[in-house]
N, C-alpha and C positions, 0 to 999 in steps of 0.2 A: 134307620140306614138299611140301604139294600143289600139284597144279598153281593151284588157284584163288587160294592165297595169293601163289603169284609173280608171276600176273598182277596181285594187286593191290599188290603192292609196285613193280610196273613202272609202274603208274598213279600211284603215290605217288611214284616216283622223276620220272615226266612232271612232275607237277604242282609240286615243290619248285622247281626252276631257273625254272619260270614265274613265281613267286611272288618268288622273287631278284630277277628282273629287273625285274619291277613296283616292287618296292620301290627298288631302285637307279634307276628311271626317275623316279620321283615324289620322289626327294631330287638328283637331278643333271640331270634333262632329256637324259642321255643312256640309249640304250637297247643294251645288251650282247648280245651272243650267247650263249647256252647249250645246252651239250648234254651228256648223261648216257650212261654205260655202266655195265653189271652187271662187277667186278673180285673177284679173289679176296683175300685176307686177306693183304697183302704182309707178307714177313717180318721187315722192318723199315721203319719211317717216321722220317726224321729231319727235323729243323726246321718242326715241326707245332705249331699252336697249338689245342689239343683244347676243345671246348665239350660239355659232359655235360649233356643237357636230360632232365628228368624229366617225364612226364606223368601225368596223374591218373587212370590205370588199374591202377592199384596196383603195388608194388615188386616189380621193378625194370625198369619199362615206359618204356626209355631210348630216345633219340636221341644218337649221338655224331656232330659236325660237326669235322672237323680241317681248316684252313686254314695253309698253308705261309707262311711271313714275307712271303715277297713278296706275298700274296695278299689278307691283311688287310690289311697295309699301305697298297695299293694301292686297295683298295675304301673302305677310312676314309679315307685322304688324300684320294680324288677327291671323296668327299662334303663333305669340309669345304671342300674348295677351291671346289666349286660355290657354298659361303655366302658365299665371300668370305674365306676364310681363308687365305692363301698361304703361312704358314709353320706346318707340321704337326708336331705332336712327337709319336714312337711311342706314347705312352700315350694320347694322345686320337684317334690314328688307330685303336687295337686299343678303344677305346671306342664309336666310330662304328661300327664294323666289327660288334662287339657289337649295337649298335641294329639296325642293317640284318637281321643274323642272328635277333635277337629275332622280328621282325615277320614275318618268313619263316618261321619255325617256328610261330608262334602259326599260321598260316595251313593249314601241315603238319597240325597237328594237329587243324584244323578238318575236312581231309580224311580224317584217319584216322576223326574220330568219322562223318562221313557214311557213310564205307563201312561201319562197327561198327552205325551207328542207335542210337549214345547218344552224350552231349555229352561231347566231349575238350578239353582244355584244357593248357597248359604249367604246370608248378608249377616247383619251386626247379631252379637251373641251375648249374653250378659249373665254373670251370675247372679242366682236368685236366692231369696231367703224363706220362701213357703211353697208347698207341692201346689201344682195346679189342683183346683176343684172340681175342673170338669176335663173330658175326653176320653179316648180309648188308650187304655192302659196294658201295658206288653212288660211282661217280667223276663231277664236276660239273664241265667247263670252262668258264669265263668268259673272254671276249675283246671288247676293244674294239675300236675299228678301227685305234687308234695301238699297241695292246700285247695281246698274250694272255698270261693269268696261269696258273701252275701251278694244276690241277685242286683243288677241293675235296672232302673225304672225306665222306660221309654214311652212317652205321653203322645198321642198325635193330638192336636187342638180341634175344636169343634168348627172354627174356620177353615183346619187344613183338609178335614174329613169333607165339608162342603165343596171344596174345590176339587177333590177327588170324586166326589159326586156330580159335578158340574163342570166338568175342564174347562178351562179359558181356551179361547178360539187360537189354534194355533198360531193364524195369520197375525193375531196382535203381540206386539212385545212386551215381556213380563216387565217388571219393575226392575231398575237396575240396581244390582247386589252394590251392598258396600264393599269396597276395599279389603275389610277385615272380617274375619270369622270369628276366632277364638283371642286372637293377638294381632295388634297393628302390624302391617306389612310394610317395609319400606320400600321404595322403588330400586329396582336392582341396578347395580353400578356398570358404567360402562367397561369394566375389565373382564379379565376371566370368570371372575367369580360370578357373573350373571347367567352362569349355566349352572350354578348349584340351585339347590331348592330356596324357595323362599325362606328368610330367615326370622325366626320369633327368639324370644328371650330364653327359650330353655334350648335351643338349637345352638343359640351362641354359646350358653354354657358348656355343651358338649364339646364343641370345637376347640376348648381348650386343654380337653382330656389329651396327655400324652399314651399313644399305645405303640407296645414294641414291635418292630419292623425287621424280619430276618428273611432271607433267601435259600431257600433247599436246593441243592446241587441233584438231591438223589437220596434214596434209603437204602440200608441191607439189614437183613436180621442172621445174625451169629451165633450158633451155639455157643454157650459159655467157654467149652473148653478151645474153640478157635479164638476168642477172644484171649483168652489166657496166652496165646501163643504170638500175638501180636508183638512184633520186635522194629526199631527201626528201620525202616525199609520196605516193611509189609505192605501190600496193596489191597485193599477192600473194593469189591467190585460193587459198584451201585445199580440202582434199578432204572436208570435214567441212562440213555444213549448220547452221545458228545453233541447229536445235530436238535435233541430233543429241547424246547425252553425250560426254563429253571422256574421255579415256583416263588411268587413274593407271599409271604404270611405276616399277617397283621393280627396280633393277639389272638395266636394259635388256630388262625382261620386263612386258607387261601382265599386272596383277592385279586390277585393278576399273575400272568403268566410272561415271560420275556427274556430277552438273550441277554448275556453278560457283554460288559463292555467295560474300558478302562479308560480313565478320565483322569488327568494330571497325577499318573500314577497311584488310583484308586479304582477298586473295582465299583464299578455300577451294573444297574440292569436296565435294558429298555422295554419298557411295555410292549407287549404286542397284543394282550387280551385282556381285558378287565373280567371278571369270573361274575357268573348270575347269581342271583340271592338264592334260587334252586338249588345250584352247583355248590354254592358256599357251605350249605347245610351239608352236604354228603363229603365235603373236603374237611370237616371240623375234627380235629385232633381231639 
């Protein structure tokens, strides 16, 4: 392996933990810490769930990802619990982990394409039963404040390393990627739901979760002695002006702002602004 290819692999090893953390942060509003290291292929790997991800660079350009049971259980379960699902079954935790993995590997494929100067995408993937016997191994440790997790294993196949060493001609069109990565994706419908992200089995499960929605007109902090003086007719001044938009709160997180309207005798809110994920983190109650 040349020094330039080794350096490219290190850059990709830097990028994947960043992508993984970004996906987990967007799904759970928690930011774990991640660090990686190069390792030699272990003699034996037990109790690890392997995923074999093909790229559209020709066979067999493959990324393998191995996750110890505790790790995929925790990542999948933590994501579902963040969505309000308290009881998490192992199949649901694994499917949710695969959702996280799918998004991070798609980003890694784009990073590989950026290095090669060609478009690279994830093709078909499948669960494996055995660890790869060759390739370049990376260990990625994920740790939350309350729990460190056994390391994930990322393996670049020899054929993929060869592609990195001998990039394809940018003028040539890469193999057409499969329409599926980790889950089959149905064609988008013709209605407004086409604007939603592609749905997988795990996402469909989350769509049935009911979340509390409330509207905040404003807040105030009062000394206890003033609260005890409140009577019928008392006025409490809030921290929001009459012309300022109200906040739409879902599951204790501000997700939108808008104006109050009246429809058929009931109050409603006309949405004017959708809050960005970064701002949602700042408005968590």
